[in-house]
Every structure is written in C-alpha cells, then in structure tokens.
N, C-alpha and C positions, 0 to 999 in steps of 0.2 A: 385565545383559548391554544386554537389549531394553527395559527401563525407562530406561536413561541414554538411548538413542537415541530414546525415545517423548518423553521430557524435553526433549532438542536438538528435535524436530522439533517440539513445540509451541511453544517457546522462540523459533528463528526464522520460525515463521506471525507470533506476536506484534512480534518485531523488525519483518519487514514490513511486517506494518501499520501500524504506530507511524512508519516511513520514510515508506510512502506516502500517510500522513494527513497527514505535517510537509511533501510535498513538494506536494500541493494545497494546502494554507493557503499557502504560500509564492507558488504560483503565481495562487491568487486575489489574496492580497495586492498581486505584483507587475502585477496586470492580464493574466495569460499566455493563453492557448489550454486552459480545463481539457480539453477533450474528448481534446484532443494530448497532453497528458499521463498521463490515464486510458487511452489506448492504448498508449503506449511501457511504462508500467508494469505494464499487464495488470488494470486495475483496472474490474470491472465493477460498473456502477450500478445501482440501482433504477427510476431514473426519465433516460428517455433526456433528453441534453444540446441 
C-alpha cells in the first residue's frame, strides 16, 4: 500500500511541476507579471526576478 501512495505522491509532484511550468510559460507569453505568478503558485526560482 505504501508503494501506491509513493507512486501517487511522485506522480502528483510531477503533474504539479508541469502545471507550474505551463502557467509560467503562459504568463511570459501574455506579458504577465512573472514574480506575482511565482508567488501565487509557491514557485521558488534559483535567481531572483
């Protein structure tokens, strides 16, 4: 049972990662505020914006 939960946690992590990437891409393409989007989604970037 714990293996199933671990797989689900991994899967949901990667799904969230892809959704965050898509949101950031749309924000950049539409000329939105990247910093605001990152804060709303809880994204930590390596370099400050």
